[in-house]
Each structure stands twice: as structure tokens, then as C-alpha cells.
C-alpha positions in Angstrom: -0.4 0.3 -0.3 1.2 3.5 -0.8 1.6 5.7 1.6 0.5 9.5 0.8 3.5 11.8 1.4 1.5 14.3 3.2 1.1 11.8 5.6 5.0 11.0 5.4 5.8 14.5 6.1 3.1 15.1 9.3 5.2 12.4 10.6 8.8 13.3 10.3 7.0 16.7 11.8 5.6 15.3 14.8 8.9 13.4 15.3 11.2 16.9 14.7 8.6 18.5 17.0 8.3 16.1 19.9 12.6 15.5 19.6 12.8 19.3 19.6 10.4 19.7 22.2 11.8 17.0 24.6 15.2 18.8 23.6 14.4 22.1 25.2 12.6 20.4 28.3 15.8 19.4 28.9 18.0 22.1 28.4 15.4 24.0 30.3 16.0 22.5 33.6 17.5 24.8 36.1 19.1 23.6 39.1 18.3 26.8 40.8 14.6 26.4 40.7 12.2 26.7 43.3 9.4 24.3 43.4 6.8 26.1 42.1 8.5 27.1 39.0 7.7 23.6 37.8 4.2 23.5 39.9 2.2 24.4 36.8 -1.4 24.0 37.8 -0.4 21.5 40.7 -1.0 23.4 44.1 2.6 23.1 46.3 1.8 24.0 49.7 3.5 23.1 53.5 2.0 22.6 56.7 3.2 25.6 58.6 2.4 26.9 62.0 2.5 30.2 63.7 4.6 29.5 66.4 7.9 27.4 67.3 10.7 26.1 65.1 8.2 25.5 61.6 6.8 28.7 62.1 6.3 31.4 59.5 4.8 34.1 61.8 7.0 34.1 65.1 10.0 32.5 66.7 13.6 32.4 65.8 13.4 30.9 62.3 10.3 32.7 61.4 11.9 34.9 58.9 13.9 32.1 57.1 11.0 30.1 57.3 8.8 32.5 55.4 11.2 32.8 52.9 11.3 29.5 52.0 7.6 29.4 51.8 7.3 32.3 49.9 10.2 31.0 47.4 8.9 27.8 46.9 5.2 26.9 47.4 2.0 28.4 45.9 -0.1 28.0 49.2 -0.1 26.5 52.5 -1.5 23.9 55.0 -2.4 25.5 57.8 -1.8 23.0 61.0 -4.3 24.3 63.8 -5.8 21.9 65.5 -8.9 21.0 68.5 -6.5 21.4 71.2 -2.9 22.3 69.7 -1.3 24.7 68.1 -3.4 27.7 69.6 -6.5 25.2 68.7 -9.4 25.9 68.7 -11.2 24.2 71.9 -11.0 25.4 75.3 -9.6 24.3 78.2 -11.6 23.5 80.4 -15.0 22.1 80.3 -18.0 24.7 80.1 -20.5 24.9 83.1 -22.9 24.9 80.1 -23.7 24.6 76.4 -24.2 28.7 76.9 -20.5 29.3 78.1 -19.0 27.2 74.9 -16.2 29.4 73.1 -13.7 28.3 70.8 -11.1 30.5 69.9 -10.1 31.3 66.4 -7.1 33.9 66.8 -4.5 31.1 65.7 -5.7 30.0 62.3 -7.2 33.4 61.1 -3.4 35.2 61.6 -2.0 32.2 59.5 -5.3 32.8 56.9 -4.4 36.6 56.7 -1.0 36.3 56.1 -1.6 34.2 53.4 -4.3 36.0 51.7 -1.6 39.1 52.1 0.8 36.4 50.1 -1.7 35.2 47.9 -1.0 31.9 48.8 -3.3 28.6 48.2 -5.2 28.1 51.9 -5.9 24.9 53.3 -6.3 23.7 57.3 -5.4 21.3 58.8 -8.1 20.0 60.6 -11.8 20.3 62.2 -12.3 16.3 62.9 -10.2 13.9 64.4 -9.8 10.6 66.8 -10.0 11.9 70.5 -6.6 12.7 71.3 -6.3 15.9 69.4 -9.2 17.2 71.5 -8.5 18.1 75.3 -9.0 15.5 77.5 -11.9 16.6 79.1 -13.8 15.8 76.4 -12.9 12.7 75.8 -14.2 11.9 79.4 -17.2 13.8 78.7 -20.6 12.0 78.8 -22.8 14.4 76.5 -26.6 13.6 75.1 -26.5 13.2 71.5 -28.3 16.6 71.3 -25.7 18.3 73.4 -22.9 16.9 70.6 -25.0 17.8 68.1 -25.2 21.2 69.2 -21.2 21.5 70.2 -20.6 20.1 66.4 -22.8 23.0 65.2 -21.1 25.5 66.9 -17.9 24.5 66.6 -17.9 25.0 62.6 -20.0 28.3 62.3 -17.4 29.5 64.9 -14.5 28.6 63.0 -15.7 29.6 59.4 -17.3 32.6 60.1 -14.7 33.6 62.1 -12.4 36.3 59.7 -14.9 35.2 57.0 -12.7 31.9 56.8 -15.4 30.8 55.3 -15.2 32.2 52.1 -11.1 32.8 52.5 -10.1 29.1 52.8 -9.7 27.5 50.0 -9.9 23.7 50.8 -11.0 22.6 54.6 -9.9 19.0 55.9 -13.0 18.8 57.7 -11.9 14.8 58.9 -8.8 13.3 59.7 -7.8 9.1 60.4 -11.5 7.9 61.8 -10.3 4.2 60.6 -8.7 1.9 62.5 -4.9 1.2 62.1 -4.4 -0.8 58.3 -8.1 -2.1 58.7 -11.1 -0.3 56.6 -13.3 -0.2 59.6 -14.0 2.8 61.8 -12.5 3.9 65.0 -15.4 3.2 68.2 -16.8 5.7 70.3 -15.3 6.0 74.3 -13.2 7.7 76.2 -9.7 6.4 74.7 -7.3 8.2 72.7 -7.1 6.5 69.7 -11.5 6.9 69.9 -13.8 8.7 68.5 -16.3 10.7 70.8 -18.4 12.0 67.8 -19.0 8.2 67.1 -21.8 8.6 69.6 -24.0 10.6 67.6 -24.8 6.7 65.4 -24.6 5.0 62.4 -26.1 5.0 59.3 -27.1 2.3 56.7 -24.4 1.8 54.1 -25.2 3.3 50.6 -22.4 2.4 48.4 -24.1 -0.1 46.4 -20.5 -2.6 46.8 -20.8 -6.0 48.3 -19.2 -8.7 48.6 -15.3 -8.4 49.4 -15.5 -4.8 48.3 -18.0 -3.9 50.9 -16.1 -3.2 54.4 -18.6 -1.8 56.6 -22.2 -2.3 57.0 -22.9 1.4 58.2 -21.7 4.6 58.2 -21.2 7.3 61.0 -23.9 9.9 60.8 -21.4 12.7 61.9 -19.5 12.2 58.5 -22.4 13.4 57.0 -23.3 15.9 59.6 -19.9 17.5 59.4 -19.4 17.9 55.8 -23.3 19.2 55.1 -22.6 21.7 58.1 -19.5 23.1 56.6 -21.1 23.6 53.1 -24.2 25.0 54.0 -21.6 28.0 55.0 -18.9 27.6 52.7 -18.2 26.5 48.7 -14.9 25.8 49.7 -13.5 22.1 49.0 -14.4 19.7 51.4 -11.4 16.7 52.1 -11.2 13.9 54.2 -7.9 12.1 54.6 -6.2 9.2 56.3 -2.6 7.4 56.4 -1.9 4.0 55.0 -4.3 4.4 52.4 -1.9 5.9 49.4 -0.9 2.6 47.7 -4.3 0.7 48.3 -5.5 -1.8 51.3 -8.0 -2.3 53.6 -8.1 1.2 54.9 -7.7 2.5 51.4 -11.0 0.7 50.9 -12.7 1.1 53.7 -12.3 5.2 53.2 -13.4 4.5 49.4 -16.3 2.7 50.4 -17.4 5.8 52.8 -16.5 8.2 49.3 -19.0 6.0 47.5 -21.5 5.9 49.9 -21.6 9.7 50.5 -21.5 10.2 47.0 -24.8 8.3 46.8 -26.4 9.7 49.3 -25.8 13.3 47.8 -23.4 14.3 50.9 -21.3 17.2 49.6 -17.3 15.9 49.3 -14.7 17.3 46.6 -11.4 15.4 47.8 -9.8 12.3 49.2 -6.5 13.2 51.1 -3.2 10.5 50.9 -1.2 11.6 54.1 2.0 9.7 52.9 4.2 9.6 55.5 6.4 7.1 54.6 9.6 4.9 55.6 12.7 4.5 53.5 13.2 0.9 54.1 9.7 -0.2 52.1 9.6 -0.9 48.3 6.6 1.1 47.5 4.7 -0.3 44.4 3.8 3.1 42.5 2.0 1.5 39.6 -0.8 0.2 42.6 -0.9 4.3 43.9 -1.3 5.3 40.3 -4.4 2.9 40.2 -5.7 3.5 43.7 -5.3 7.6 43.0 -7.6 7.1 39.4 -10.0 4.6 41.4 -11.1 7.4 43.7 -11.3 10.2 40.4 -13.5 7.8 39.1 -16.1 8.3 42.0 -15.5 12.2 41.4 -13.2 13.6 43.9 -9.8 15.2 43.5 -6.8 13.5 45.1 -4.2 15.7 47.4 -1.0 13.9 48.5 -1.5 15.8 52.1 1.4 14.8 54.5 4.8 14.0 52.1 7.9 13.2 55.0 10.3 9.7 54.1 11.9 9.0 57.3 12.5 5.5 59.5 9.7 3.2 60.7 10.7 3.2 64.7 7.1 2.3 66.4 8.3 -1.0 67.5 4.7 -2.7 68.6 3.4 -6.2 69.2 5.8 -6.2 72.6 8.4 -4.3 70.5 10.2 -1.7 72.3 10.0 1.3 69.9 13.7 2.2 68.6 15.9 5.2 68.0 17.4 6.6 65.2 20.5 5.2 66.7 19.4 2.0 66.7 18.8 1.9 63.1 22.0 4.3 61.6 25.4 3.3 63.0 27.5 4.3 60.3 28.1 7.1 57.5 27.4 4.5 54.8 23.6 3.7 56.6 22.7 7.2 56.5 24.5 7.1 52.8 22.1 4.4 51.9 19.0 6.0 53.6 19.4 8.8 52.0 19.6 7.6 48.7 16.4 5.5 49.7 14.6 8.6 50.7 15.9 10.8 47.2 14.1 7.8 45.0 10.8 7.7 46.8 10.3 11.6 47.3 11.0 11.4 43.5 8.9 8.1 43.1 5.5 9.7 44.7 6.0 13.1 43.1 5.9 12.2 39.3 3.2 9.4 39.9 1.2 11.5 42.2 1.5 14.7 38.9 0.9 11.7 36.1 -2.4 10.9 37.7 -3.8 14.1 37.8 -3.3 14.8 41.7 -4.1 18.4 42.2 -2.5 19.6 45.5 0.6 18.3 46.9 2.1 19.0 50.7 4.9 18.2 52.6 4.6 17.9 55.9 7.2 20.6 56.9 10.2 21.3 54.6 13.4 21.5 56.9 15.2 18.4 58.7 14.0 19.6 62.5 11.2 19.0 64.6 7.7 19.9 63.4 5.4 18.3 66.0 7.2 17.2 69.1 8.7 14.1 68.2 7.6 13.5 65.3 10.3 11.8 63.4 13.2 13.3 65.9 16.5 13.7 64.1 15.7 11.7 61.1 16.2 14.0 58.3 13.0 12.8 57.2 12.4 16.7 54.8 14.0 18.2 51.2 16.6 20.8 53.2 18.8 20.5 56.4 18.6 22.9 59.4 20.7 25.2 58.3 18.3 25.8 55.2 20.9 24.5 52.6 18.8 22.4 50.0 19.6 18.4 50.5 19.5 15.7 47.3 15.8 15.1 48.6 14.6 18.4 47.5 16.3 18.2 43.9 14.6 14.9 43.7 10.9 16.7 43.7 12.4 19.3 41.6 13.0 17.0 38.9 10.1 15.2 39.1 8.2 18.4 38.9 10.1 19.5 36.0 9.9 15.8 33.9 5.9 15.8 34.4 4.9 19.1 33.1 2.6 19.2 30.7 3.1 21.6 27.2 
């Protein structure tokens, strides 16, 4: 069969343009670029606080932190919890329902800084397991009516104050409500890992899933109540997140079923967040991550990477004591291997997320220090050194962002 000359010419044109575009792309990579230089439409954020060593507003390192954030990120993830970080909740139990007061100053000052600097704003978080609330709340015996009143008052105060309902682009409304590595929900109760809000009851599953795909027969009512209450006040994106879900598994299946249930019952939900606290000594399957992102997107929600860091699994458990960094990193070669694997994970997570169409990527702090108490203390889990010099992990992320640009 004779191929028309015009088709041959067009094929050569396409090949030439692709080669030229690739050559131009290769030549334009700049080692000195910032993260947001190559992020295009992907929102790149970092976890920030008002005070402490990761703060952008106050503290000895705040000026340097602000400079790095403004240079590299298009947004900030403001971490203000019910009981932590200039938290919302009263420190002691109010004497009556009318005495409930929620303090929004910590969030509002971060919001206003972000607005002044034209940043995308995502807040983490409103509803958690008990340990994120003051202990008096865990031990309380409020009725369902009282819990409903508190829930609505809490949401209304945080959103209405400072006009946060229109200033904040996305709210991580609910976090970590599933049991560790299972698709089952945490229980109600007064233990730190319980969720007091489960006391509001349950509703039957409407996901339409069956067999092994149906993890739970019912879902906590408070999830629907929270999402509907926030949506009544704001058009901001609403996100639910958890850990150990990015690469699939039972916990991810439980969240998938919940999102499908919410969608089928008309409850507003816009995004799911994969926390991505990852460990250097695990061989992650990035194909599984890609497929997992796509299956959530198929439900009509965006996927966010929300708390990315790469450190060490020192947790212990099953009768084993928690290990120290010095138990794992004994020599310089141990650290060299650690950083090699860390760089590889950062690169592949960013590459996979971008190729799958993740719309927001947030690291869990950028500097090798302590973001929350002893969280990954001394593990050097982030992108830059304590002195603000850039690590290879930074350049791994930069390269992945660069290579996944669309033209």
C-alpha cells in the first residue's frame, strides 16, 4: 500500500517537533529553580504553624521559614487543631452549653498572612480522634443533642470568624477515623484513639458495593453532619484524609466505600487526602498508587497528597520497644543508603502523583527539624537541612516536578 507523501511529511513533522520539544525541555531544567517554578497547575503547599521552629509568623526561624515558603510554594497548609497549636477548643470544660467558646485567633492570623501573600489556603483539621481534643472532652458524657449543638457551634465559629468560610480554599474536615491498617472505623469511647463523635450514631451503607468490596455495613452519622454543616456555610473544597491508604489495601478500601456512600447519598465531598508518611525501607509499588488515585478520581473527587515526608519506621509494636534513630543509623554508609532511598521515594511519589492528576501536593514541613513534638525526631525526613541548605531530596522533588510538566 502506498502511503501518501503528505502523511509521511506530517509524521516527520511530529517526530521533529517531539524531539525539539524534548530537547528544549532538557535544556531548560534549572538546578536553581524553586518548586513552584515547575508545579504548573498543581498546588504545592507546606505545613505551617504560627509559633515554634516551623513557624512563619513568630519565632527565631520565622523569617527564614517565610522566605523559603514564599519562594517555593503556591500555598500553605495551616495546622491548627482542636487542642494544639493555638487550638480552637476551651482548655477546661465549659459549665454549660451556652458557655462554649472556640478560639479562632490561631487560624485567622495564618489565613490573613496567606491572603496577603496570595497563597492557596488549606486548613488541617476540624474533626479527629479524641487525642487531638482536650482530654476533658474525651471523658465527657454529652447527649446526642448536646454533641450536635457542639458540632454545629464549633463549625460555625471557625468558618464565620474572620470570614474564613470564603478565604480558605479547602478544609480538611475529617482526619484519621479508620483503625490502623483496616477499613473499619474507630470506636466511640474515652480512650485517646477513640472518636467521641461516633456517639452520634450510624447510618446504613448506600455505597452499592458487595462481597469483599463491602468493608462496613454502616457509616458514622457525624461524617455526614460535618460535611453538610460546612457546605451550608462555605463553597470551599471539603477533604477527608487518612494514613496508610496511598497504595491501596483494606484501609483504602474502607475510605473508598465511604466516599462512594457519600456520593450516592448526596453528601458533599470534594477530595480525599493521602497522608504519605512514608518509610525509606519499604519498596513501594507506584503502579498501585497510580491505580488507587485513579479509582478515587473516578468517584468524582480530587486526590491530594497531604502530609508527605520520608523517614524511618521506628514504631515497634507487638511487644517490641520503640527504636531510636541510633539503633538504625550506626555508620555513615547507613545514612548514605538512607538518603539514597529517601530521594528515590520522594521522586517517585511526586512523579506518580503528577502523572495521575493529583491536584494538590503538600509536604509535612520542609526542614530537618521537629515539626510536632517528637514526630520523626532526628530522622532528617524532609527536603532541606537544618541550616536551610538544600538536600538531594529537594532536587528529587524538583526533578520530578520538572519531568512531569505538560506542554
